[in-house]
C-alpha positions as CSV (number, residue, x, y, z in Angstrom):
1,M,12.8,6.3,7.8
2,Q,14.3,4.7,4.8
3,D,13.2,1.2,5.6
4,E,9.5,2.3,5.6
5,K,9.9,4.0,2.2
6,I,11.4,0.8,0.7
7,I,8.5,-1.3,2.1
8,R,5.8,1.2,0.8
9,D,7.5,1.3,-2.6
10,E,7.5,-2.5,-2.8
11,A,3.8,-2.6,-1.7
12,K,2.9,-0.2,-4.5
13,Q,4.8,-2.3,-7.1
14,F,3.0,-5.4,-5.8
15,Y,-0.3,-3.7,-6.0
16,N,0.2,-2.6,-9.6
17,K,1.4,-6.0,-10.7
18,H,-0.8,-8.4,-8.7
19,V,-3.8,-6.6,-7.3
20,K,-4.9,-3.7,-9.5
21,I,-4.9,-5.7,-12.8
22,D,-6.5,-8.8,-11.2
23,I,-9.4,-7.2,-9.4
24,F,-11.9,-8.6,-11.9
25,A,-9.9,-11.6,-13.0
26,E,-9.9,-13.9,-9.9
27,E,-11.7,-14.5,-6.7
28,T,-10.9,-11.9,-4.0
29,I,-9.9,-14.6,-1.5
30,K,-7.3,-15.9,-4.0
31,Q,-5.9,-12.3,-4.3
32,F,-5.7,-12.1,-0.5
33,H,-3.8,-15.4,-0.3
34,K,-1.4,-14.2,-2.9
35,L,-0.9,-11.1,-0.8
36,K,-0.3,-13.1,2.4
37,S,2.2,-15.2,0.5
38,R,4.1,-12.1,-0.4
39,L,4.2,-11.0,3.3
40,Y,6.4,-14.0,4.1
41,D,9.3,-12.1,2.5
42,F,9.2,-9.7,5.4
43,Y,10.8,-10.7,8.7
44,S,9.0,-8.3,11.2
45,D,5.4,-7.7,12.0
46,E,6.0,-4.0,11.7
47,F,7.1,-4.4,8.1
48,K,4.1,-6.6,7.3
49,S,1.8,-3.9,8.8
50,I,3.4,-1.1,6.8
51,F,3.1,-3.2,3.6
52,L,-0.6,-3.9,4.2
53,D,-1.2,-0.3,5.1
54,E,0.1,0.8,1.8
55,I,-1.9,-1.8,-0.1
56,Q,-4.9,-0.6,1.7
57,N,-4.1,3.0,0.7
58,C,-3.8,2.0,-2.9
59,I,-7.1,0.1,-3.0
60,K,-8.9,3.0,-1.3
61,T,-7.4,5.5,-3.8
62,E,-8.4,3.3,-6.8
63,L,-11.9,2.8,-5.3
64,I,-12.4,6.6,-5.0
65,E,-11.2,7.1,-8.6
66,H,-13.5,4.3,-9.8
67,R,-16.5,5.9,-8.1
68,E,-15.7,9.3,-9.5
69,T,-15.4,8.1,-13.1
70,Q,-18.0,5.4,-13.2
71,H,-20.7,6.3,-10.6
72,N,-20.5,10.1,-10.2
73,G,-18.7,9.8,-6.9
74,Q,-21.5,7.5,-5.4
75,I,-21.3,4.1,-3.9
76,D,-22.7,1.4,-6.2
77,S,-23.4,-1.8,-4.1
78,D,-24.1,-3.8,-7.3
79,C,-20.8,-3.0,-8.9
80,T,-18.5,-6.0,-9.2
81,Y,-15.4,-3.8,-8.8
82,E,-16.7,-2.2,-5.6
83,K,-17.7,-5.6,-4.1
84,N,-14.3,-7.1,-4.8
85,A,-12.5,-4.0,-3.5
86,E,-14.5,-3.8,-0.3
87,K,-14.1,-7.5,0.3
88,L,-10.4,-7.3,-0.1
89,L,-10.2,-4.3,2.2
90,F,-12.2,-6.4,4.8
91,Y,-9.6,-9.2,4.6
92,I,-6.7,-6.8,4.9
93,R,-8.3,-5.1,8.0
94,Q,-8.6,-8.4,9.7
95,E,-4.9,-9.1,9.0
96,I,-3.9,-5.7,10.1
97,G,-5.8,-6.1,13.3
98,I,-3.3,-8.7,14.6
99,L,-0.2,-6.6,13.6
100,P,1.4,-3.4,15.1
101,I,-0.6,-0.3,14.5
102,V,0.6,2.2,11.8
103,V,-0.6,5.6,13.0
104,H,-1.6,8.4,10.7
105,Q,-2.2,12.1,11.4
106,N,-5.7,13.0,10.4
107,F,-5.1,16.7,9.7
108,K,-2.5,18.9,8.1
109,T,-0.1,20.8,10.3
110,N,-0.6,24.5,10.7
111,P,2.8,25.9,9.6
112,A,2.2,29.1,11.7
113,Q,2.3,27.1,14.9
114,V,5.4,25.1,15.7
115,R,4.7,21.9,17.7
116,E,7.5,19.5,18.7
117,K,6.5,18.2,22.1
118,I,5.2,14.8,23.3
119,F,2.5,15.3,26.0
120,V,1.3,12.3,28.1
121,S,-2.1,12.7,29.7
122,Y,-3.0,10.2,32.4
123,S,-4.8,9.7,35.7
124,H,-2.5,9.8,38.7
125,K,-4.2,6.5,39.8
126,D,-2.5,4.9,36.8
127,K,1.0,6.2,37.6
128,E,2.5,2.8,37.5
129,F,1.8,2.7,33.7
130,L,3.4,6.1,33.3
131,I,6.6,4.7,34.7
132,D,6.7,2.2,31.9
133,I,6.0,4.9,29.3
134,Q,8.9,7.0,30.7
135,R,11.2,4.0,30.6
136,H,10.5,3.4,26.9
137,F,11.0,7.0,25.9
138,K,14.2,7.5,28.1
139,P,16.7,6.3,25.5
140,F,15.5,9.0,23.1
141,L,15.2,12.1,25.3
142,K,18.2,13.7,23.6
143,Q,16.2,13.5,20.3
144,I,12.7,14.3,21.4
145,D,10.9,16.8,23.7
146,Y,9.0,14.5,26.1
147,W,6.7,16.0,28.7
148,D,4.4,14.7,31.5
149,D,3.4,16.4,34.7
150,T,6.3,14.9,36.7
151,K,8.4,17.6,34.9
152,I,6.6,20.3,36.9
153,Q,8.9,21.7,39.6
154,P,7.5,22.6,43.1
155,S,7.9,26.3,42.5
156,Q,6.0,26.3,39.2
157,K,2.3,27.1,38.6
158,W,1.2,23.6,37.5
159,K,-1.9,24.6,35.5
160,E,0.1,27.2,33.5
161,E,2.9,24.6,32.9
162,I,0.3,22.1,31.6
163,R,-1.3,24.7,29.3
164,K,2.1,25.7,27.9
165,A,3.0,22.1,27.2
166,I,-0.3,21.4,25.5
167,N,0.2,24.5,23.3
168,E,3.5,23.0,22.1
169,T,2.3,19.4,21.7
170,K,2.6,17.5,18.4
171,V,1.9,14.0,19.8
172,A,-0.5,13.5,22.7
173,I,-0.4,10.1,24.3
174,L,-3.6,9.3,26.2
175,L,-3.4,6.6,28.8
176,V,-7.0,5.6,29.0
177,S,-8.7,3.8,31.9
178,T,-12.0,4.3,33.8
179,D,-10.1,6.8,36.1
180,F,-8.8,8.7,33.1
181,L,-12.4,8.9,31.6
182,G,-13.7,10.0,35.0
183,S,-11.2,12.7,35.7
184,D,-12.8,16.1,35.8
185,F,-9.4,17.9,35.3
186,I,-8.6,15.8,32.2
187,A,-12.1,16.3,30.8
188,T,-12.1,20.1,31.2
189,D,-8.4,21.2,31.1
190,E,-6.5,18.7,29.0
191,L,-8.7,16.9,26.5
192,P,-10.5,19.9,24.9
193,P,-7.2,21.8,23.9
194,L,-5.6,18.5,22.8
195,L,-8.5,17.6,20.6
196,E,-8.6,21.1,19.2
197,A,-4.9,20.9,18.5
198,A,-5.5,17.6,16.6
199,E,-8.4,19.2,14.6
200,R,-6.8,22.5,13.7
201,N,-3.0,22.2,14.0
202,G,-2.0,18.7,13.0
203,A,-1.3,17.3,16.5
204,A,-1.6,13.5,16.6
205,I,-3.6,11.6,19.3
206,L,-2.2,8.2,20.3
207,I,-4.3,6.2,22.7
208,V,-3.2,3.3,24.9
209,I,-6.0,1.4,26.7
210,L,-4.6,0.6,30.1
211,K,-7.6,-1.2,31.8
212,P,-11.0,-2.4,30.9
213,C,-13.3,0.6,30.4
214,L,-16.1,2.0,28.3
215,F,-13.8,3.7,25.8
216,E,-16.2,3.1,22.9
217,E,-18.8,5.3,24.7
218,F,-16.7,8.4,24.3
219,S,-17.1,9.5,20.7
220,E,-14.6,12.4,21.0
221,L,-11.9,9.8,21.8
222,N,-12.9,6.7,19.8
223,Q,-12.6,8.6,16.5
224,F,-8.9,8.2,17.0
225,Q,-7.1,4.9,16.5
226,A,-6.0,3.2,19.7
227,M,-2.7,1.4,19.8
228,N,-4.5,-1.6,21.3
229,P,-8.2,-2.7,21.2
230,P,-10.4,-2.1,24.3
231,T,-10.7,-5.9,24.5
232,R,-7.0,-6.2,25.0
233,P,-6.0,-3.5,27.6
234,L,-2.4,-3.3,28.7
235,I,-3.2,-4.8,32.1
236,K,-4.2,-8.1,30.4
237,M,-1.0,-8.5,28.4
238,D,2.0,-10.6,29.3
239,D,5.3,-8.8,29.6
240,T,6.4,-9.5,26.0
241,E,3.2,-8.3,24.5
242,K,3.2,-5.2,26.6
243,E,6.8,-4.4,25.7
244,E,6.0,-4.8,22.0
245,L,3.1,-2.5,22.2
246,L,5.1,0.2,24.0
247,V,8.0,-0.2,21.6
248,N,5.5,0.4,18.7
249,L,4.2,3.5,20.6
250,V,7.6,5.0,20.7
251,R,8.2,4.0,17.0
252,Q,5.0,5.6,15.8
253,T,5.6,8.7,17.9
254,K,9.0,9.2,16.3
255,R,7.5,8.7,12.8
256,I,5.0,11.5,13.4
257,L,7.7,13.8,14.9
258,N,9.8,13.2,11.8
259,N,6.8,13.9,9.5
260,Q,6.8,10.3,8.1
C-alpha cells in the first residue's frame, strides 16, 4: 500500500525534525499541539491514524535506546527525557483512541506453514452481524480467501471443515458478544487453535465487539486490540459509524494479508 508508506515516511521526517530534537527543549503539550497542527495536512482519519502510529513507533524506539544507553535498560521515573516521552505517548494514545485502528501482528509468521485464509468466528445468535461482515468482504472475494461456517455444505463434516479452515487462517475475525463468550464450542474448538496460531504462526486476531459484554474479563482475548472499545459496541453505533468501522476492518485485514 503505497499511500501508507508515504504517510509513514513523512511521519518519520516530522519526528526527526520536530519531535526528536525538541524533546528537552519545550513543553510536551506544545510538541503535541505542533503534531496536531501537522495532522491538518491529511484529509482522512485513516491517514491521521497511520501518521500518529508511526510517530508513536519512533518515540518508543528512541525511548528503548535511551534506556539502554543511559539507564542499563531500566525505567528511570526521575529522568526528564522519559517523563516527556511518556507524556507525549499518553497524548498520542488519547488522539489515536478516536481514530480508526491500525492493526499490527504481534508475532512473526512461520514460513513453514502457509496461511492465507480469513476465518470469522461468531455465535449463531449474532448471525445478523455476520451478514454485514459478509457484505463488506464481498467486493474482494476474488482477491482474498474468506471463510465462515456458512461455507460448509450439507454433505461435509462440519467439525473437520472448521479445523481445516483454522489451520489455514492468517486473519481471524472474532465477533464478540456475551453469546460468543458463553459458547462452549467456540471456547473449546475454535479459540484455542486460533490463539495458538496467533502465538506460533503469525496469524492475526481482529476483534469486533458486537454488544455490551464483559470482554475485559477474558485475558486470553483482551490482550488483542479490538477494532472498537467495549464501551462502544457495534449495536450502539449509528449506521455511518458502523459502516466506517467495518470498512476499516476490511482495510486492516487486507493490510495483514499483503504483509503491510
